[in-house]
C-alpha angles and dihedrals in degrees: 000000000000113000106226093178091080132052135032114330094215091054092051091048091051095048092046097046101043096068088043090060089054090048091053092048089052091050090051089049088051093054095040090052091055092045092048098049096039088049087061089064092063142259096300094057092044090050090048090056089049089059090057094058098085091055093044088049092053091048089050091051092051091047091047093050094048091045091051092050094051093043092051093052094043095047093051090048089049090054089051091046089238100153095173093059090045092056096039092051095047092049096043090046089060091047089051089054089056091054092048091047092053091054096040094046095047094047090045095052092045096049104043095103090050104037105047097048086053087055090053103263108145143152116004091352096067098063090050091052090049094048089053098042095043088066094038095050093045092056101029089127088082088057100045105036103052097061089057092052090046090051091052091055091047090050090062091048100265113127094149098075095048085054090053089051094051096045091049091050092047095049092045090050090050089055098042098044098074092038095058099029098050101020102248122176093024097302119133114264102248100175116204092354086060089060089056092049091050090049091050096048095047091045091048089055088049090050092053089049094049094049091046093052092047093050105035102030105030099022089223097140113092112203097184114110106248130209115266091245091055092057092046089049092052093046091049093053091047096046094045086066097025101057094054086042090059088054091050090050093052096049094076090048090053091048089051091052090050090049092052092048093048092045089054092051093047105038107006124216094343092056092047090051090049093051090046093051094040092050092055093050092042090056090061091047089055097052097099092050091045091051089052088051092054088054095054101076096058094040098047095032095054093048093045091049088050091052091243092142097157087055089053087055090052089050090054091052089050092050092047089054092044091053090060098038096049094040094050092044092053092047092053090048096048090045086065106033103031097101099044089048094047090051088063088063102039141006096199106117095213094050091044091054094048093045092051090051089050093051097045092049098042096047094059086048089055086086087071093042090054093050089050095048096043090051089050093054093044091053091046090052092060093043097259099121094132088059089050090052091049091052093046094046092048093048094046099046100037101034116013105042095043092052091049091048095050092044090052092057090067110031147326092258091055090047090058091042089052091052091046093048090048091050092052093046094047088047091054092047091049091049091051095051093039092055090050096047094043094049111127094244092051092045090053091052092048091048093051091046092051092050 
């Protein structure tokens, strides 16, 4: 375990965030590989994969919420040097994922014929969707369990081994995709179902690696048979943070859906294409900030658990500065490279112009997004994820969506300006409440109440 309650905060942040950037690049490579090879099968197969995204998104939100809950409890226990709680929470988090998988997989397999036609999958596309999702649902354990194990490792200050897991999965998926999709090396050509099989195998290898690292390196797997009450107590602690965390994870997806709908109303197909291309590029520009966000739960959680409340205040100051520095740096970079990068995705002059506008406006607004995300993670770390959800829901419903709506009534540019302004305002609101809640005197009161 890496002790994050001692030493320079900036050094800790750097060493936690750097491997996370590599992990996110590997995750992007994983998804791009699937999209590239499935795209070679034709439009129907690519569309079929598109219909799977909402389900994958929901699974990702569930996994993210449970992972956040487990990481929060483990990091605070690590700060308090409570080895028993660390091991019990990591183990019970994995057991909880098995229960969730059983429910999710069963419901998914039983509702495929109903759900996917409602999403718009018809004709020749529906059998393709079902061939992919039958494999995916049957082995969804390899998708939902590893993030919880990775979160446990991050909670004790290890972001390097989760990176090793992700890069291994990405490289293995890159090798297996063409073998199973196109029938290389004597294997049958399975088409889109082959992509699902490649995903399952590569993720299964990742799951074995994650469990091995947790057990053999960090000794976080507890094999003693606990009392029923112990498991329920662990699950309660995880879900108290995890369920609001799922809501927080879904809010950006709902905003993205609203943006696509309003863009279609304002600018038609060209605007939707610009948002799609811009969002992909924007995701890469946010990687540094996202990596910092991943580092917050172990950093804040350990110091809060150790009672180092003044140090948590120092972390908040560092994160607030990082929001502005990273956001401004990305804006200046995108200001210069936006057009050349967009031209890699599309040659349509109208789409290029709209996408460049989107990127230049949204990257300056990333300062607000960073403040918002860093506050969320800080609140999750101290077990206040319901408060984070309330702040996010209030900001999204009362500030962000109205500004987007009013902007969309006039033009695409003002729609994006409304989204950007909303992000900055929500970020400022989040920073205000975050600074108050994470003040040393309040943290001490919360800690005493929890104990």
